[in-house]
All heavy atoms as an XYZ file, in Angstrom:
946
protein
N      19.445     -0.861      9.307
C      18.747     -0.191      8.069
C      17.929      1.066      8.601
O      17.367      1.192      9.642
C      17.696     -1.162      7.628
C      16.708     -0.695      6.547
S      15.355     -1.701      6.038
C      16.124     -2.722      5.009
N      18.160      2.074      7.796
C      17.554      3.295      7.998
C      16.245      3.430      7.330
O      16.012      2.638      6.441
C      18.383      4.634      7.693
O      18.495      4.551      6.247
C      19.752      4.463      8.380
N      15.405      4.339      7.626
C      14.169      4.577      6.941
C      14.440      4.942      5.439
O      13.717      4.584      4.568
C      13.164      5.581      7.678
C      13.700      6.872      7.578
C      11.786      5.393      7.077
N      15.447      5.671      5.255
C      16.027      6.001      3.824
C      16.238      4.682      3.106
O      15.942      4.501      1.903
C      17.149      6.965      3.912
C      16.616      8.401      4.246
C      17.834      9.368      4.148
O      18.957      8.939      4.023
N      17.549     10.720      4.344
N      17.023      3.827      3.733
C      17.213      2.520      3.161
C      16.131      1.694      2.734
O      15.934      1.161      1.637
C      18.129      1.659      4.054
C      19.575      2.199      4.266
O      20.007      2.997      3.491
O      20.155      1.980      5.449
N      15.161      1.805      3.690
C      13.774      1.205      3.368
C      13.103      1.659      2.075
O      12.743      0.976      1.231
C      12.851      1.334      4.605
C      11.317      0.946      4.296
C      11.200     -0.567      4.417
C      10.441      1.626      5.370
N      13.056      3.067      2.028
C      12.551      3.724      0.856
C      13.310      3.253     -0.445
O      12.774      3.128     -1.503
C      12.412      5.072      1.078
C      11.132      5.382      1.711
C      10.842      5.312      3.116
C       9.976      5.826      1.006
C       9.778      5.644      3.739
C       8.790      6.160      1.515
C       8.601      5.981      2.934
O       7.364      6.268      3.396
N      14.618      3.277     -0.248
C      15.377      2.878     -1.459
C      15.158      1.410     -1.955
O      14.926      1.159     -3.082
C      16.871      2.982     -1.117
C      17.429      4.373     -1.125
O      16.832      5.320     -1.614
N      18.515      4.570     -0.390
N      15.034      0.532     -0.949
C      14.571     -0.885     -1.273
C      13.236     -0.958     -1.944
O      13.045     -1.867     -2.767
C      14.626     -1.731      0.042
C      16.057     -1.928      0.584
O      17.018     -1.649     -0.102
N      16.169     -2.302      1.781
N      12.290     -0.091     -1.606
C      11.034     -0.099     -2.133
C      10.836      0.699     -3.342
O       9.734      0.761     -3.916
C       9.942      0.394     -0.968
C       9.804     -0.392      0.230
C       8.921      0.316      1.163
C       9.266     -1.736     -0.137
N      11.808      1.487     -3.777
C      11.754      2.319     -4.875
C      10.691      3.433     -4.502
O       9.962      3.842     -5.496
C      11.524      1.654     -6.179
C      12.552      0.620     -6.555
N      13.796      0.920     -6.901
C      12.491     -0.716     -6.420
C      14.530     -0.126     -7.072
N      13.640     -1.198     -6.823
N      10.634      3.787     -3.313
C       9.664      4.747     -2.812
C      10.328      6.185     -2.777
O      11.533      6.341     -3.273
N       9.575      7.151     -2.442
C       9.935      8.542     -2.597
C      10.165      9.048     -1.065
O       9.197      9.605     -0.611
C       9.113      9.417     -3.436
C       9.597     10.798     -3.619
O      10.421     11.260     -2.855
O       9.245     11.378     -4.688
N      11.222      8.899     -0.552
C      11.490      9.246      0.861
C      11.147     10.795      1.013
O      10.642     11.195      2.044
C      12.796      8.803      1.310
C      13.177      9.228      2.744
C      12.483      8.741      3.871
C      14.004     10.165      3.013
C      12.725      9.158      5.180
C      14.333     10.644      4.300
C      13.697     10.066      5.440
N      11.767     11.563      0.204
C      11.754     13.010      0.287
C      10.240     13.506      0.290
O       9.861     14.351      1.038
C      12.520     13.751     -0.791
C      13.948     13.506     -0.738
C      14.545     13.764      0.587
O      14.311     14.777      1.280
N      15.590     12.999      1.221
N       9.563     12.870     -0.602
C       7.948     13.145     -0.676
C       7.371     12.779      0.655
O       6.542     13.595      1.124
C       7.415     12.566     -1.870
C       5.968     12.969     -2.111
C       5.906     14.465     -2.467
O       6.814     15.095     -3.059
O       4.855     15.060     -2.057
N       7.652     11.673      1.086
C       7.086     11.134      2.360
C       7.410     12.168      3.588
O       6.554     12.541      4.310
C       7.523      9.720      2.739
N       8.632     12.580      3.493
C       9.066     13.681      4.573
C       8.256     14.910      4.451
O       7.904     15.571      5.457
C      10.604     13.925      4.546
S      11.565     12.506      5.261
N       8.066     15.366      3.182
C       7.340     16.607      3.036
C       5.859     16.354      3.614
O       5.214     17.358      4.261
C       7.207     16.932      1.546
C       8.316     17.432      0.870
C       8.261     17.746     -0.549
C       9.571     18.024     -1.200
N       9.405     18.097     -2.647
N       5.236     15.280      3.318
C       3.804     15.095      3.752
C       3.821     14.886      5.280
O       2.818     15.237      5.867
C       3.235     13.748      3.107
C       2.976     13.970      1.678
C       2.120     12.764      1.108
N       1.826     13.036     -0.281
C       2.344     12.356     -1.195
N       3.318     11.381     -0.950
N       2.076     12.552     -2.479
N       4.728     14.197      5.916
C       4.728     13.754      7.224
C       5.695     14.562      8.120
O       5.781     14.265      9.394
C       4.999     12.270      7.353
C       3.969     11.395      6.649
C       4.403      9.937      6.608
C       2.562     11.553      7.112
N       6.273     15.523      7.528
C       7.064     16.625      8.255
C       8.521     16.222      8.639
O       9.379     17.028      8.482
C       6.427     16.978      9.580
C       4.901     17.527      9.436
C       4.276     17.860     10.736
C       4.958     18.734      8.382
N       8.810     14.991      8.917
C      10.242     14.662      9.261
C      10.371     13.198      9.244
O       9.496     12.346      9.247
C      10.697     15.242     10.611
C       9.812     14.768     11.799
O       9.808     13.497     12.007
N       9.338     15.693     12.541
N      11.679     12.694      9.328
C      12.079     11.346      9.195
C      11.403     10.466     10.293
O      11.015      9.309     10.031
C      13.615     11.186      9.116
C      14.110      9.801      8.911
C      15.561      9.703      8.795
O      16.200     10.702      8.308
O      16.118      8.652      9.058
N      11.474     11.080     11.466
C      10.865     10.301     12.659
C       9.380      9.970     12.379
O       8.917      8.844     12.716
C      11.063     11.117     13.877
C      10.657     10.283     15.190
C      11.053     10.993     16.437
C      10.329     10.448     17.580
N      11.190      9.568     18.361
N       8.627     10.960     12.042
C       7.204     10.696     11.645
C       6.996      9.790     10.593
O       6.147      8.924     10.615
C       6.598     12.071     11.370
C       6.386     13.006     12.512
S       5.285     12.330     13.795
C       3.606     12.609     12.977
N       7.851      9.787      9.598
C       7.727      8.815      8.459
C       7.938      7.486      9.018
O       7.207      6.499      8.721
C       8.778      9.173      7.283
C       8.857      8.031      6.243
C       8.525     10.423      6.633
N       9.002      7.319      9.801
C       9.313      6.030     10.415
C       8.152      5.426     11.187
O       7.764      4.315     11.162
C      10.581      5.983     11.100
N       7.570      6.374     12.049
C       6.413      5.969     12.889
C       5.231      5.518     12.056
O       4.672      4.382     12.352
C       5.978      7.105     13.777
C       6.970      7.436     14.976
O       7.710      6.606     15.266
N       6.887      8.646     15.408
N       4.970      6.201     11.009
C       3.819      5.801     10.168
C       4.109      4.641      9.293
O       3.232      3.675      9.116
C       3.364      6.870      9.245
C       2.390      7.801     10.008
C       2.941      9.108     10.503
C       1.162      7.657     10.165
C       2.153      9.959     11.192
C       0.316      8.581     10.879
C       0.896      9.691     11.347
N       5.278      4.387      8.876
C       5.784      3.221      8.093
C       5.511      1.936      9.067
O       5.088      0.913      8.672
C       7.132      3.305      7.660
C       7.748      1.949      7.351
C       7.244      4.192      6.515
N       5.942      2.029     10.325
C       5.806      0.880     11.182
C       4.457      0.616     11.534
O       4.067     -0.540     11.971
C       6.574      1.154     12.496
C       8.084      1.193     12.260
C       8.818      1.813     13.480
C       8.638     -0.132     11.878
N       3.451      1.496     11.331
C       2.013      1.256     11.622
C       1.385      0.661     10.280
O       0.271      0.128     10.464
C       1.359      2.504     11.945
C       1.712      3.091     13.360
C       1.097      4.425     13.740
C       1.601      4.862     14.909
N       0.912      5.898     15.527
N       1.988      0.821      9.250
C       1.400      0.378      7.876
C       0.864     -1.111      7.980
O      -0.291     -1.400      7.520
C       2.275      0.548      6.736
C       1.718      0.128      5.425
C       0.759      0.928      4.822
C       2.144     -0.986      4.874
C       0.307      0.494      3.574
C       1.641     -1.497      3.588
C       0.756     -0.658      3.003
N       1.673     -2.005      8.412
C       1.234     -3.503      8.524
C      -0.116     -3.608      9.210
O      -0.899     -4.672      9.021
C       2.313     -4.228      9.131
C       3.617     -3.443      8.811
C       3.131     -1.979      8.880
N      -0.441     -2.821     10.185
C      -1.715     -2.987     10.930
C      -2.930     -2.395     10.194
O      -4.054     -2.572     10.555
C      -1.559     -2.167     12.334
N      -2.684     -1.733      9.140
C      -3.657     -1.127      8.304
C      -4.657     -2.251      7.773
O      -3.984     -3.198      7.199
C      -3.219     -0.222      7.172
C      -4.425      0.249      6.258
O      -4.889      1.271      6.633
O      -4.680     -0.374      5.197
N      -5.875     -2.275      7.906
C      -6.732     -3.414      7.549
C      -7.152     -3.443      6.045
O      -7.875     -4.429      5.565
C      -8.056     -3.255      8.432
C      -8.149     -1.760      8.584
C      -6.681     -1.367      8.744
N      -6.734     -2.515      5.220
C      -7.246     -2.319      3.875
C      -6.932     -3.586      2.971
O      -7.824     -3.959      2.229
C      -6.640     -1.118      3.137
O      -6.890      0.049      3.946
N      -5.732     -4.097      3.160
C      -5.417     -5.293      2.186
C      -6.283     -6.430      2.550
O      -6.712     -7.130      1.716
C      -3.952     -5.628      2.361
C      -3.508     -6.545      1.345
S      -3.513     -5.877     -0.370
C      -3.914     -7.376     -1.306
N      -6.504     -6.704      3.849
C      -7.303     -7.937      4.198
C      -8.858     -7.634      3.842
O      -9.495     -8.603      3.496
C      -7.167     -8.291      5.723
C      -7.865     -9.511      6.191
C      -7.302    -10.806      5.431
O      -6.060    -10.958      5.308
N      -8.260    -11.456      4.759
N      -9.176     -6.461      3.958
C     -10.594     -6.111      3.623
C     -10.773     -6.303      2.175
O     -11.724     -6.922      1.719
C     -10.886     -4.613      3.906
C     -11.137     -4.399      5.481
C     -11.092     -2.902      5.767
O     -10.848     -1.946      5.019
N     -11.486     -2.738      7.061
N      -9.752     -5.877      1.363
C      -9.828     -6.171     -0.101
C      -9.866     -7.679     -0.239
O     -10.794     -8.133     -1.191
C      -8.557     -5.568     -0.795
C      -8.466     -5.826     -2.265
C      -9.599     -5.318     -3.036
C      -7.093     -5.306     -2.824
N      -9.084     -8.396      0.184
C      -8.991     -9.903      0.021
C     -10.435    -10.494      0.412
O     -11.023    -11.365     -0.399
C      -7.923    -10.569      0.905
C      -6.532    -10.277      0.477
C      -5.576    -10.939      1.516
N      -4.224    -10.583      1.076
C      -3.381    -10.157      2.100
N      -3.560    -10.014      3.176
N      -2.042    -10.010      1.620
N     -10.966    -10.086      1.505
C     -12.213    -10.603      1.950
C     -13.388    -10.112      0.970
O     -14.219    -10.870      0.679
C     -12.595    -10.120      3.350
C     -11.714    -10.683      4.438
O     -10.984    -11.611      4.207
O     -11.627    -10.043      5.511
N     -13.420     -9.016      0.663
C     -14.356     -8.408     -0.410
C     -14.147     -9.110     -1.689
O     -15.222     -9.512     -2.315
C     -14.279     -6.865     -0.502
N     -13.110     -9.320     -2.222
C     -12.959    -10.058     -3.509
C     -13.532    -11.446     -3.305
O     -14.229    -11.968     -4.209
C     -11.375    -10.001     -3.974
C     -11.257    -11.076     -5.060
C     -11.049     -8.629     -4.346
N     -13.130    -12.219     -2.312
C     -13.680    -13.529     -1.978
C     -15.137    -13.583     -1.951
O     -15.816    -14.578     -2.458
C     -12.923    -14.096     -0.750
N     -15.760    -12.427     -1.459
C     -17.207    -12.398     -1.281
C     -17.894    -11.796     -2.610
O     -19.087    -11.745     -2.584
C     -17.572    -11.562     -0.052
N     -17.114    -11.465     -3.518
C     -17.588    -10.939     -4.845
C     -18.335     -9.600     -4.524
O     -19.267     -9.227     -5.232
C     -18.536    -11.869     -5.597
C     -17.817    -13.274     -5.775
N     -16.891    -13.396     -6.659
C     -18.063    -14.448     -5.104
C     -16.525    -14.648     -6.642
N     -17.169    -15.330     -5.768
N     -17.864     -8.860     -3.516
C     -18.452     -7.577     -3.152
C     -17.623     -6.430     -3.757
O     -16.566     -6.019     -3.334
C     -18.309     -7.508     -1.608
C     -18.983     -6.212     -1.049
O     -19.159     -5.298     -1.816
O     -19.245     -6.211      0.191
N     -18.122     -5.975     -4.963
C     -17.425     -4.871     -5.676
C     -17.266     -3.725     -4.939
O     -16.229     -2.982     -4.966
C     -18.106     -4.835     -7.060
C     -18.054     -6.095     -7.855
C     -17.520     -3.613     -7.816
C     -18.974     -6.027     -9.108
N     -18.403     -3.288     -4.284
C     -18.269     -1.938     -3.580
C     -17.268     -1.934     -2.502
O     -16.479     -1.001     -2.403
C     -19.706     -1.562     -2.954
C     -19.783     -0.321     -2.315
C     -19.490      0.979     -3.100
O     -19.827      1.022     -4.355
O     -18.902      1.962     -2.627
N     -17.247     -3.045     -1.674
C     -16.315     -3.098     -0.664
C     -14.791     -3.144     -1.193
O     -13.883     -2.620     -0.596
C     -16.575     -4.126      0.385
O     -17.967     -3.851      0.873
C     -15.584     -4.230      1.600
N     -14.777     -3.927     -2.239
C     -13.432     -4.066     -2.903
C     -13.007     -2.619     -3.324
O     -11.778     -2.482     -3.070
C     -13.509     -5.036     -4.162
O     -13.889     -6.270     -3.724
N     -13.759     -1.952     -3.962
C     -13.443     -0.534     -4.401
C     -12.922      0.259     -3.134
O     -11.969      0.972     -3.261
C     -14.509      0.115     -5.085
C     -14.317      1.576     -5.499
C     -13.412      1.904     -6.435
C     -14.784      2.589     -4.638
C     -12.990      3.269     -6.711
C     -14.529      3.948     -4.931
C     -13.618      4.316     -5.892
N     -13.736      0.207     -2.092
C     -13.379      1.075     -0.879
C     -12.078      0.638     -0.271
O     -11.275      1.556      0.095
C     -14.525      1.067      0.100
C     -15.721      1.866     -0.193
C     -16.657      2.130      0.974
N     -16.889      1.019      1.781
C     -17.956      0.131      1.636
N     -18.902      0.466      0.704
N     -18.163     -0.844      2.293
N     -11.909     -0.675     -0.215
C     -10.612     -1.209      0.389
C      -9.369     -0.752     -0.420
O      -8.375     -0.405      0.032
C     -10.692     -2.657      0.555
N      -9.484     -0.958     -1.831
C      -8.227     -0.712     -2.670
C      -8.032      0.858     -2.717
O      -6.993      1.274     -2.737
C      -8.385     -1.192     -4.010
C      -7.066     -1.195     -4.794
C      -9.433     -0.725     -4.937
C      -5.944     -1.837     -4.092
N      -9.174      1.569     -2.638
C      -9.022      3.063     -2.672
C      -8.353      3.564     -1.312
O      -7.446      4.438     -1.409
C     -10.506      3.703     -2.714
C     -10.373      5.190     -3.012
N     -10.183      6.098     -1.994
C     -10.475      5.894     -4.159
C     -10.182      7.385     -2.498
N     -10.372      7.208     -3.898
N      -8.663      2.850     -0.260
C      -7.963      3.287      0.985
C      -6.427      2.803      0.998
O      -5.623      3.570      1.359
C      -8.720      2.561      2.103
O     -10.040      3.032      2.243
C      -7.936      2.854      3.510
N      -6.312      1.604      0.529
C      -4.856      1.230      0.356
C      -4.033      2.127     -0.573
O      -2.851      2.464     -0.281
C      -4.867     -0.214     -0.148
C      -3.368     -0.958     -0.330
C      -2.754     -0.958      1.181
C      -3.531     -2.276     -0.899
N      -4.751      2.551     -1.707
C      -4.067      3.396     -2.593
C      -3.685      4.743     -1.901
O      -2.593      5.291     -2.009
C      -4.948      3.711     -3.831
C      -4.322      4.830     -4.773
C      -5.379      5.246     -5.743
C      -6.534      5.938     -5.138
N      -6.663      7.373     -5.360
N      -4.607      5.324     -1.103
C      -4.389      6.503     -0.461
C      -3.365      6.474      0.633
O      -2.448      7.310      0.649
C      -5.658      6.941      0.264
O      -6.731      7.153     -0.831
N      -3.318      5.385      1.405
C      -2.271      5.205      2.461
C      -0.964      5.068      1.788
O      -0.005      5.606      2.281
C      -2.632      3.957      3.312
C      -1.489      3.634      4.286
C      -3.893      4.203      4.128
N      -0.897      4.275      0.766
C       0.424      4.087      0.127
C       0.811      5.368     -0.654
O       2.076      5.588     -0.666
C       0.438      2.927     -0.888
O      -0.467      3.079     -1.907
N      -0.035      6.167     -1.078
C       0.322      7.437     -1.627
C       0.786      8.330     -0.528
O       1.833      9.006     -0.744
N       0.198      8.455      0.616
C       0.708      9.340      1.675
C       2.135      8.894      2.135
O       2.940      9.775      2.320
C      -0.315      9.313      2.883
C       0.311      9.922      4.172
C      -1.584      9.960      2.499
N       2.321      7.547      2.265
C       3.593      7.102      2.670
C       4.585      7.070      1.412
O       5.880      6.904      1.684
C       3.547      5.664      3.086
C       2.777      5.577      4.484
C       2.556      4.156      4.919
C       3.515      6.295      5.527
N       4.252      7.433      0.242
C       5.109      7.418     -0.866
C       5.732      6.162     -1.195
O       6.785      6.065     -1.580
C       6.195      8.586     -0.816
O       5.492      9.776     -0.701
N       4.889      5.059     -1.013
C       5.259      3.721     -1.490
C       4.925      3.716     -2.861
O       3.864      3.246     -3.248
C       4.558      2.706     -0.716
C       5.004      2.481      0.782
C       4.158      1.855      1.645
C       6.075      3.048      1.340
C       4.549      1.626      3.026
C       6.489      2.966      2.620
C       5.754      2.154      3.529
N       5.699      4.194     -3.870
C       5.500      4.465     -5.068
C       4.926      3.276     -5.912
O       4.019      3.325     -6.728
C       6.640      5.076     -5.851
O       7.144      6.128     -5.095
C       6.325      5.514     -7.340
N       5.641      2.116     -5.917
C       5.219      0.928     -6.591
C       3.872      0.384     -6.100
O       2.956      0.177     -7.006
C       6.290     -0.133     -6.411
C       7.659      0.300     -6.954
C       7.690      0.754     -8.393
O       7.068      0.154     -9.301
N       8.352      2.000     -8.652
N       3.649      0.338     -4.901
C       2.335     -0.153     -4.410
C       1.151      0.857     -4.870
O       0.190      0.418     -5.161
C       2.374     -0.282     -2.940
C       1.088     -0.693     -2.237
C       0.561     -2.018     -2.818
C       1.139     -0.813     -0.694
N       1.583      2.164     -4.726
C       0.478      3.123     -5.156
C       0.171      3.013     -6.520
O      -1.034      3.102     -6.853
C       1.241      4.554     -4.838
C       0.278      5.662     -5.375
C      -0.811      6.080     -4.574
C       0.423      6.288     -6.614
C      -1.675      7.041     -5.090
C      -0.375      7.195     -7.130
C      -1.501      7.604     -6.332
O      -2.315      8.508     -6.893
N       1.106      2.751     -7.475
C       0.855      2.624     -8.860
C      -0.049      1.445     -9.122
O      -1.081      1.716     -9.912
C       2.124      2.516     -9.638
C       2.958      3.766     -9.748
C       4.265      3.496    -10.547
C       5.076      4.827    -10.657
N       6.304      4.552    -11.235
N       0.151      0.250     -8.578
C      -0.647     -0.822     -8.784
C      -1.909     -0.699     -8.172
O      -3.065     -1.070     -8.713
C       0.108     -2.159     -8.580
C       1.162     -2.380     -9.515
C       0.460     -2.321     -7.105
N      -1.954     -0.064     -7.012
C      -3.340      0.178     -6.298
C      -4.151      1.107     -7.083
O      -5.395      0.929     -7.142
C      -3.108      0.601     -4.803
N      -3.527      2.160     -7.597
C      -4.335      3.101     -8.518
C      -4.894      2.353     -9.702
O      -6.030      2.596    -10.114
C      -3.351      4.237     -8.937
C      -3.935      5.271     -9.653
C      -4.491      6.419     -9.141
C      -4.264      5.361    -11.097
N      -5.036      7.261    -10.070
C      -5.027      6.539    -11.240
C      -4.092      4.437    -12.223
C      -5.442      7.107    -12.571
C      -4.507      4.924    -13.416
C      -5.092      6.213    -13.636
N      -4.054      1.414    -10.312
C      -4.719      0.718    -11.493
C      -5.954     -0.074    -11.052
O      -6.907     -0.057    -11.860
C      -3.657     -0.188    -12.153
C      -2.446      0.589    -12.821
O      -2.740      1.790    -13.180
O      -1.445     -0.108    -13.045
N      -5.823     -0.825     -9.986
C      -6.952     -1.601     -9.582
C      -8.080     -0.662     -9.146
O      -9.365     -1.005     -9.335
C      -6.567     -2.542     -8.414
C      -7.681     -3.512     -8.004
C      -8.230     -4.321     -9.127
C      -7.138     -4.387     -6.893
N      -7.945      0.461     -8.445
C      -8.919      1.383     -8.000
C      -9.640      1.774     -9.383
O     -10.834      1.915     -9.143
C      -8.257      2.529     -7.279
O      -7.632      2.098     -6.072
C      -9.277      3.594     -6.881
N      -8.754      2.217    -10.350
C      -9.580      2.738    -11.597
C     -10.324      1.610    -12.205
O     -11.419      1.857    -12.814
C      -8.533      3.518    -12.465
C      -7.994      4.708    -11.890
C      -9.076      5.750    -11.323
O      -9.918      5.966    -12.119
O      -9.025      6.055    -10.151
N      -9.952      0.358    -12.206
C     -10.647     -0.725    -12.884
C     -11.920     -0.909    -12.084
O     -12.990     -1.205    -12.687
C      -9.733     -1.942    -12.827
C     -10.382     -3.220    -13.456
C     -11.018     -4.172    -12.511
O     -10.417     -4.491    -11.523
N     -12.254     -4.528    -12.807
N     -11.877     -0.658    -10.717
C     -13.116     -1.028     -9.995
C     -14.013      0.171     -9.907
O     -15.197      0.066     -9.517
C     -12.758     -1.453     -8.478
C     -12.159     -2.904     -8.352
C     -11.534     -3.063     -7.016
C     -13.335     -3.941     -8.653
N     -13.538      1.415    -10.170
C     -14.251      2.652     -9.919
C     -15.656      2.490    -10.496
O     -16.602      3.001     -9.923
C     -13.482      3.856    -10.509
C     -14.186      5.175    -10.191
C     -13.377      6.404    -10.504
N     -12.052      6.461     -9.927
C     -11.826      6.804     -8.681
N     -12.930      7.282     -7.913
N     -10.719      6.866     -8.137
N     -15.906      2.100    -11.730
C     -17.354      1.921    -12.256
C     -18.221      1.111    -11.409
O     -19.410      1.120    -11.585
C     -17.163      1.610    -13.718
C     -15.717      1.828    -13.986
C     -15.012      1.739    -12.789
N     -17.650      0.265    -10.680
C     -18.342     -0.736     -9.864
C     -19.171     -1.732    -10.690
O     -20.284     -1.977    -10.324
C     -19.158     -0.115     -8.668
C     -18.220      0.554     -7.788
C     -19.005      1.661     -7.028
N     -18.275      2.363     -5.997
C     -17.652      3.464     -6.205
N     -17.565      4.037     -7.360
N     -17.100      4.047     -5.127
N     -18.575     -1.935    -11.819
C     -19.483     -2.911    -12.825
C     -18.804     -4.322    -12.834
O     -19.585     -5.272    -12.968
C     -19.306     -2.359    -14.208
C     -20.021     -0.889    -14.388
C     -19.691     -0.458    -15.808
C     -21.453     -0.973    -14.064
N     -17.547     -4.378    -12.612
C     -16.878     -5.621    -12.662
C     -16.083     -5.989    -11.361
O     -15.634     -5.071    -10.678
C     -15.866     -5.839    -13.748
C     -16.592     -5.628    -15.165
O     -17.529     -6.400    -15.413
O     -16.102     -4.828    -16.016
N     -15.903     -7.193    -11.001
C     -15.131     -7.620    -10.019
C     -13.672     -7.285    -10.204
O     -13.287     -7.048    -11.327
C     -15.261     -8.991     -9.569
C     -16.681     -9.467     -9.155
C     -16.873    -11.021     -8.773
O     -15.796    -11.509     -8.380
O     -17.964    -11.387     -8.827
N     -12.945     -7.375     -9.190
C     -11.408     -7.026     -9.368
C     -10.729     -7.858    -10.335
O     -10.929     -9.095    -10.486
C     -10.703     -7.209     -8.104
N      -9.965     -7.348    -11.332
C      -9.160     -8.002    -12.289
C      -8.169     -8.798    -11.629
O      -7.358     -8.318    -10.825
C      -8.654     -7.041    -13.272
C      -7.740     -7.634    -14.295
O      -6.886     -8.456    -13.984
O      -8.034     -7.369    -15.526
N      -8.212    -10.163    -11.773
C      -7.188    -11.040    -11.060
C      -5.751    -10.588    -11.310
O      -4.958    -10.688    -10.350
C      -7.497    -12.458    -11.568
C      -8.902    -12.287    -12.119
C      -9.143    -10.989    -12.540
N      -5.416    -10.275    -12.477
C      -4.057     -9.816    -12.844
C      -3.633     -8.585    -12.122
O      -2.512     -8.509    -11.551
C      -3.880     -9.585    -14.280
N      -4.571     -7.633    -11.971
C      -4.253     -6.408    -11.252
C      -4.150     -6.732     -9.726
O      -3.279     -6.204     -8.988
C      -5.339     -5.255    -11.470
C      -5.304     -4.715    -12.858
C      -6.442     -3.669    -12.936
C      -4.005     -4.061    -13.238
N      -5.017     -7.633     -9.227
C      -5.065     -7.869     -7.831
C      -3.732     -8.573     -7.520
O      -3.171     -8.408     -6.483
C      -6.270     -8.865     -7.472
C      -6.406     -9.399     -6.127
C      -6.546     -8.138     -5.039
C      -7.543    -10.304     -5.954
N      -3.248     -9.579     -8.435
C      -1.958    -10.161     -8.143
C      -0.802     -9.216     -8.028
O       0.102     -9.317     -7.225
C      -1.703    -11.199     -9.399
C      -0.473    -11.970     -9.157
C      -0.261    -13.033    -10.271
O      -1.196    -13.395    -10.841
O       0.983    -13.337    -10.382
N      -0.752     -8.163     -8.957
C       0.216     -7.179     -8.773
C       0.268     -6.414     -7.432
O       1.214     -6.135     -6.838
C       0.093     -6.189     -9.995
C       0.483     -6.728    -11.352
C       0.025     -5.689    -12.430
C       1.878     -7.068    -11.487
N      -1.137     -6.148     -7.087
C      -1.287     -5.387     -5.690
C      -0.695     -6.327     -4.660
O       0.061     -5.827     -3.747
C      -2.734     -5.065     -5.478
C      -2.901     -4.624     -4.029
C      -3.115     -3.869     -6.370
N      -1.064     -7.591     -4.610
C      -0.557     -8.575     -3.625
C       1.000     -8.535     -3.704
O       1.593     -8.605     -2.656
C      -1.128     -9.868     -3.875
C      -2.620    -10.154     -3.583
C      -2.917    -10.394     -2.102
O      -1.929    -10.292     -1.208
O      -4.133    -10.643     -1.730
N       1.518     -8.593     -4.803
C       3.016     -8.706     -4.907
C       3.680     -7.546     -4.251
O       4.643     -7.580     -3.466
C       3.349     -8.893     -6.432
C       4.847     -8.973     -6.577
C       5.250     -8.953     -7.995
C       6.647     -8.727     -8.283
N       7.042     -8.164     -9.480
N       3.225     -6.376     -4.685
C       3.787     -5.158     -4.155
C       3.566     -4.960     -2.656
O       4.286     -4.431     -2.007
C       3.378     -3.901     -4.959
C       3.917     -3.799     -6.324
C       5.394     -3.754     -6.443
O       6.106     -3.280     -5.449
O       5.995     -4.288     -7.352
N       2.391     -5.288     -2.280
C       2.023     -5.315     -0.833
C       3.001     -6.061     -0.016
O       3.496     -5.645      1.009
C       0.597     -5.702     -0.607
C       0.196     -5.606      0.867
C      -0.203     -4.351      1.448
C       0.170     -6.674      1.639
C      -0.590     -4.330      2.770
C      -0.236     -6.704      2.998
C      -0.552     -5.522      3.559
O      -0.906     -5.371      4.829
N       3.204     -7.323     -0.611
C       4.143     -8.284      0.204
C       5.548     -7.661      0.146
O       6.150     -7.793      1.310
C       4.111     -9.563     -0.423
N       6.048     -7.011     -0.823
C       7.240     -6.468     -0.804
C       7.359     -5.338      0.231
O       8.335     -5.319      0.940
C       7.594     -5.775     -2.208
C       8.859     -4.837     -2.273
C       7.722     -6.842     -3.281
N       6.240     -4.564      0.319
C       6.299     -3.560      1.360
C       6.426     -4.140      2.749
O       7.089     -3.630      3.670
C       5.117     -2.623      1.159
S       5.217     -1.462     -0.200
N       5.422     -5.132      3.115
C       5.432     -5.652      4.300
C       6.786     -6.379      4.729
O       7.119     -6.192      5.865
C       4.188     -6.710      4.440
C       2.831     -6.009      4.295
C       4.309     -7.463      5.689
C       2.585     -4.952      5.389
N       7.324     -7.039      3.844
C       8.683     -7.771      4.094
C       9.807     -6.679      4.466
O      10.528     -6.874      5.339
C       9.029     -8.602      2.924
C       8.132     -9.822      2.882
O       7.590    -10.265      3.872
N       7.955    -10.379      1.709
N       9.808     -5.571      3.703
C      10.809     -4.553      3.862
C      10.583     -3.805      5.193
O      11.513     -3.674      5.952
C      10.703     -3.616      2.735
N       9.175     -3.585      5.581
C       8.974     -3.022      6.838
C       9.403     -3.978      8.046
O       9.815     -3.560      9.067
C       7.490     -2.592      6.875
C       7.276     -1.442      5.927
C       7.052     -2.178      8.315
C       5.731     -1.126      5.606
N       9.106     -5.261      7.890
C       9.464     -6.202      8.949
C      11.058     -6.148      9.109
O      11.473     -6.164     10.213
C       9.067     -7.561      8.621
C       7.594     -7.821      8.800
C       7.153     -9.295      8.378
C       5.670     -9.492      8.519
N       5.183    -10.857      8.124
N      11.683     -6.071      8.032
C      13.187     -5.977      8.108
C      13.599     -4.698      8.806
O      14.591     -4.719      9.604
C      13.872     -6.133      6.757
C      15.355     -6.186      6.700
C      15.975     -6.233      5.430
O      15.312     -6.628      4.420
O      17.243     -5.942      5.259
N      13.008     -3.750      8.387
C      13.198     -2.312      9.021
C      12.969     -2.358     10.496
O      13.806     -1.892     11.250
C      12.437     -1.247      8.306
C      12.531      0.123      8.936
C      13.693      0.853      8.948
C      11.349      0.684      9.550
C      13.698      2.093      9.555
C      11.413      1.828     10.156
C      12.655      2.552     10.207
N      11.775     -2.977     10.790
C      11.406     -3.026     12.288
C      12.396     -3.769     13.151
O      12.705     -3.515     14.238
C      10.113     -3.523     12.460
N      12.869     -4.877     12.473
C      13.778     -5.751     13.252
C      15.200     -5.089     13.527
O      15.918     -5.361     14.489
C      14.117     -7.073     12.516
C      12.947     -8.030     12.420
C      13.042     -9.122     11.406
O      14.152     -9.144     10.789
O      12.230     -9.886     11.404
N      15.476     -4.017     12.685
C      16.845     -3.312     12.841
C      16.644     -2.007     13.619
O      17.539     -1.106     13.424
C      17.450     -3.082     11.486
C      17.801     -4.413     10.792
O      18.557     -5.216     11.375
N      17.230     -4.767      9.646
N      15.524     -1.813     14.230
C      15.383     -0.528     14.971
C      16.035     -0.654     16.434
O      16.016     -1.562     17.053
C      13.900     -0.207     15.045
C      13.387      0.187     13.677
C      14.019      1.314     13.160
O      13.938      2.467     13.728
N      14.746      1.109     12.030
């Protein structure tokens, strides 16, 4: 599996990722580092603790990282949850959080498959 195949599987924007990160090798390097990003676990922990401010920061970071990597589907759902939390008045909407979890899992599983084929 190539990094382009990975992006095709994720419905991501490989060309946009290359523009941001300069070349295919850099994209692959950053993609392989994505699972180590703590944002998703920070979001889970903050939601469990009913900590709206930390929830917002965590999802905002996840949105930014997925945007830089052009993980389009994850970015879209992370954007929705970020905007829901932005006023910092309500806890994370469970339906939006479920969509983020789903897309995050899709990304992690695809990256694991990509890493195994390197």
